[in-house]
C-alpha positions as MATLAB code, in Angstrom:
seq = 'MTVDRDQVLRTAAALLTRKATATMDEVARASGIGRATLHRHFAGRDALVKALEELGIREFEAALDAARTDEGPASDALRRLVTEVEPAAGLLAFLVTENQLFEGEVNEGWDRLDARVAGLFRRGQEQGEFRIDLPPAWLTEAFYGLVGACAWSVQDGRVAAKDFQYMIAELLLGGARRSVER';
ca = [
     -25.104   14.431  -10.085;
     -22.440   12.006  -11.272;
     -20.523   10.296   -8.535;
     -16.801    9.709   -9.062;
     -16.607    6.201   -7.595;
     -12.813    6.202   -7.274;
     -12.900    9.552   -5.460;
     -15.504    8.193   -3.046;
     -13.234    5.200   -2.467;
     -10.194    7.419   -1.849;
     -12.172    9.537    0.601;
     -13.452    6.405    2.336;
      -9.906    5.025    2.585;
      -8.605    8.277    4.073;
     -11.430    8.345    6.623;
     -11.205    4.659    7.508;
      -7.434    4.904    7.878;
      -7.932    7.569   10.538;
     -11.086    6.067   12.045;
     -11.527    2.338   11.407;
     -14.972    2.366   13.053;
     -16.413    5.072   10.789;
     -19.982    4.379    9.769;
     -21.360    4.382    6.253;
     -23.076    7.677    7.162;
     -19.694    9.189    8.012;
     -18.195    7.871    4.768;
     -21.087    9.411    2.808;
     -20.708   12.781    4.568;
     -16.941   12.810    4.025;
     -17.519   12.020    0.341;
     -20.074   14.789   -0.040;
     -22.884   12.421   -1.014;
     -25.974   11.082    0.670;
     -26.123    7.727    2.403;
     -28.585    6.421   -0.196;
     -26.180    7.324   -2.995;
     -23.343    5.594   -1.181;
     -25.503    2.480   -0.740;
     -26.377    2.451   -4.450;
     -22.666    2.065   -5.165;
     -21.732   -0.091   -2.156;
     -24.433   -2.208   -0.520;
     -22.687   -2.114    2.845;
     -19.332   -1.886    4.569;
     -18.189   -5.277    3.241;
     -18.867   -4.184   -0.339;
     -17.088   -0.881    0.292;
     -14.020   -2.622    1.707;
     -13.929   -5.091   -1.208;
     -14.112   -2.171   -3.662;
     -11.277   -0.479   -1.754;
      -9.282   -3.673   -2.047;
      -9.835   -3.823   -5.823;
      -8.768   -0.187   -6.200;
      -5.716   -0.783   -4.016;
      -4.653   -3.801   -6.055;
      -5.044   -1.831   -9.302;
      -3.072    1.122   -7.967;
      -0.326   -1.003   -6.445;
       0.000   -3.027   -9.646;
       0.281    0.216  -11.630;
       2.981    1.426   -9.204;
       4.907   -1.827   -9.667;
       4.661   -1.509  -13.450;
       5.782    2.135  -13.411;
       8.679    1.342  -11.066;
      10.140   -1.167  -13.547;
      11.197   -3.401  -10.656;
      12.997   -5.838  -12.947;
      15.402   -3.196  -14.307;
      18.754   -2.100  -12.914;
      20.065   -2.654   -9.408;
      17.416   -3.905   -6.981;
      18.047   -1.007   -4.573;
      17.323    1.486   -7.360;
      14.194   -0.455   -8.300;
      13.061   -0.378   -4.671;
      13.536    3.397   -4.546;
      11.471    3.743   -7.729;
       8.766    1.542   -6.197;
       8.594    3.714   -3.076;
       8.241    6.796   -5.287;
       5.494    5.217   -7.398;
       3.538    3.829   -4.449;
       3.466    7.133   -2.527;
       0.219    8.460   -4.094;
      -1.600    5.273   -3.018;
       0.091    4.969    0.384;
      -2.977    6.001    2.399;
      -5.138    3.447    0.656;
      -2.502    0.746    1.119;
      -2.131    1.703    4.786;
      -5.830    1.016    5.278;
      -5.794   -2.207    3.292;
      -2.838   -3.841    5.014;
      -4.591   -3.460    8.359;
      -8.130   -4.353    7.299;
      -8.614   -7.796    8.838;
     -11.711   -8.720    6.870;
      -9.624   -8.871    3.705;
      -7.632  -11.750    5.102;
     -10.547  -13.907    6.195;
     -11.684  -16.756    4.000;
     -10.501  -17.115    0.438;
      -7.103  -16.217   -0.886;
      -7.023  -13.181   -3.153;
      -5.111  -13.823   -6.356;
      -4.482  -10.089   -6.783;
      -2.632   -9.782   -3.471;
      -0.770  -13.032   -4.134;
       0.379  -11.676   -7.494;
       1.520   -8.392   -5.929;
       3.258  -10.135   -3.028;
       5.111  -12.347   -5.528;
       6.295   -9.329   -7.514;
       7.588   -7.461   -4.459;
       9.190  -10.605   -3.033;
      10.735  -11.177   -6.471;
      12.404   -7.783   -6.261;
      13.920   -8.673   -2.897;
      14.925  -12.134   -4.131;
      16.645  -10.565   -7.147;
      18.524   -8.223   -4.826;
      19.622  -11.199   -2.747;
      20.716  -13.194   -5.782;
      22.733  -10.237   -7.063;
      24.428   -9.802   -3.691;
      22.777   -6.455   -2.896;
      20.453   -7.575   -0.119;
      21.165   -9.747    2.864;
      20.190  -13.379    2.521;
      19.341  -14.115    6.155;
      15.949  -12.348    5.808;
      13.393  -14.124    3.616;
      11.923  -12.145    0.702;
       8.453  -12.681    2.206;
       9.536  -10.902    5.393;
      11.134   -8.038    3.460;
       7.868   -7.712    1.522;
       5.882   -7.439    4.769;
       8.411   -4.919    6.100;
       7.934   -2.854    2.939;
       4.139   -2.848    3.396;
       4.517   -1.975    7.068;
       6.840    0.954    6.376;
       4.579    2.322    3.632;
       1.600    2.140    5.998;
       3.426    3.620    8.977;
       4.829    6.462    6.919;
       1.431    7.205    5.351;
      -0.130    7.448    8.829;
       2.717    9.607   10.128;
       2.379   12.010    7.208;
      -1.403   12.075    7.568;
      -1.115   12.877   11.284;
       1.481   15.575   10.645;
       4.211   13.796   12.616;
       6.571   13.754    9.630;
       6.853   15.866    6.495;
       5.287   14.474    3.320;
       8.406   15.473    1.391;
      10.388   12.927    3.439;
       8.118    9.951    2.623;
      10.379    8.391   -0.005;
      13.612    9.029    1.845;
      12.406    7.647    5.186;
      11.067    4.396    3.749;
      13.903    3.701    1.330;
      16.673    4.515    3.796;
      15.223    2.523    6.678;
      14.324   -0.478    4.554;
      17.535   -0.481    2.534;
      19.617    0.144    5.633;
      18.222   -3.058    7.085;
      18.048   -5.057    3.872;
      21.475   -4.286    2.443;
      24.064   -6.942    2.649;
      27.045   -5.684    4.597;
      30.448   -6.103    3.100;
      32.708   -7.863    5.545;
      36.274   -6.635    5.637;
];
């Protein structure tokens, strides 16, 4: 039987997002494979989490590329980014809360992604769309937090999946937009 590694990773992310203490046995069962098969692909939890991180970086980078964040008004680019990131939101929700990823060495992939998202906010500030009293780094963290919170809310059935894009974009843009003083 051929194992779809990315599907195992997506299943693991969905499980670990709901239950951070899930064992490798539980991940294997949820993925429909045996524990030995899981261990052939991922030697342990650390290896599984690192593989999840690599997948998350790839998917988030693809979402950034597809969103064309350097084109048009920054608010439109942010809306496109929210739309493109939605399919990977569950995985990103897990990754932004997985402490072991932030221990030790700096990950160039996350740094590159953070710089691109912060660049979008900086561009919006420079063009007068976004408020300048909030640093781009903070707006980037707020974006990650909203994506994660919305993914969990959808997963738990507290909000409708169809509202994912609207809820994130409206809350973030409502707080990030520069108000016009009269």
